[in-house]
N, C-alpha and C positions, 0 to 999 in steps of 0.2 A: 466114707471119714463120719463117727459118729455125733452125734451136735450134742452139745450142754446143755443146751434151753435156758443160759442162763437170764439170755435177754427175755426172754417169756416170764422166767421167773420174777426179774427187774420188775419189768413193767405188770406185772398180776398186783401185787407189792404195792405198787404205786398205785394203780388202779382200786386197793384196797385203803390206800393212805387218802386219798381223794374222799372216798366215802368217807370215811373218820374224818373228814372236812366240814363236809353234807352234815353230818350226824353234828360236830361243835357247833355247826351253822344256827343249825334248832336251836341249841341254848343262849345262844345269843340273842335269838328272834323271842323265845321266851323273856330275857329278861328285859328287852326293849317294849316289851308289850304289856307286861306283867302278868302273865297267863302263864301257874305253873302245869306240872304236870298231876294227873292223866289229864287235861282239856287238850284237845288235840281241836278246836275250834273255837273262835271269839272276835280273831283279829287275823282278815285278813293277807298279811304280813308271816304272820304262824305258819297257815294253812300253806301258803306259798312252798313256805322251808319246809313241811313236813310231805309236803308232794313229793320234793322234789328228791327225798331221800328216801321215799316209797319207791318212787318211779325206777331211783339208781336199783334200788332191790329186785325188782322186777326183772333190769337188763342183766345185770348182775349172773342168774341162772342161766341168760342164753349168749351169756357172752366170756365169760369166763371158761366152761367148757369147749365153746368153739373155738377160742384163743388158742388152748393148749392143744385141740386135736390139728387145726390147723400147722400148728406147729410140728407136732407129732408124724404129718403126711406131706408136709411141702415142707418147709423153712422156717426155721427159725428167729430170721433176721426180717421174712416178710411180716410174721408173724408177731414179731414185737412193735413194728411199723404201724402196721393195723392198730395193734394195741396203745399204742401212743395216739392214733387219730380219735380213738373212743375215748381217751383219757381229755381228749383237748375240746371235746364235741359233749365231754359232760361237763366236763368245767364253763362252757358256754352255758350250757343249757341251765346249770345251776344260777349263775349268776342272772341270765337272760331272764330268767319265771321267778327271781329274786326279788328282781326291778319290777315286774309286768307280767302275767301271766302270759302277757300275747311278745312275749320278747321270747318266748322257750324254743321258738320253732328250728334256728339256725342250728344251735346245738344238735337240738334231739335229730333232726334230719344228719346230721355228720353222725353221730353215735351208732347209730340206725343204719345207716352205709357201710361205716366198718364194720361190724355185728353180719350185718348180710357177707358182704364178702369173707369173714371168716367163717361164716355159717355153712354157705352154701360150696365153700370151696374146701373147706374140711369134708364135707358131706360127698360132693364129684369124688375127689379122691379118692374115699372109703368103699364107695362102689364101683369104684375104679380097681382096685385093690384088692376086692372079693374078683370081683368080675375076672379079673384076670388070674392070681392065687387061687382062687376059694376058699373055703372053709378052712 
């Protein structure tokens, strides 16, 4: 039976909404600190919010393809579940980092492990399929 991948589509869109939430938090930090764009420095609060957003972009390019490839090669439900774990990790990372840079570790580890499961799970299955079926 073919999977619809609706769950992974929902998780993908929720992941992007979390990213948009992070962008809006930068605007709030700019208002609170009085630092207008295009300035990127000048207050630790603003700099932490900017770093959260930048780090999330850095991880999205690894996480999103891994999420979809895992869903294609393995299972939509398990991919979506790992995606929800990634979202939780990113939220914890964002909230922790915004409060104090030393509080970012738990969320970072959670999202990193979720990404690793998706990435290496998809890679392993792709290699297996190629070895069994061939080009």
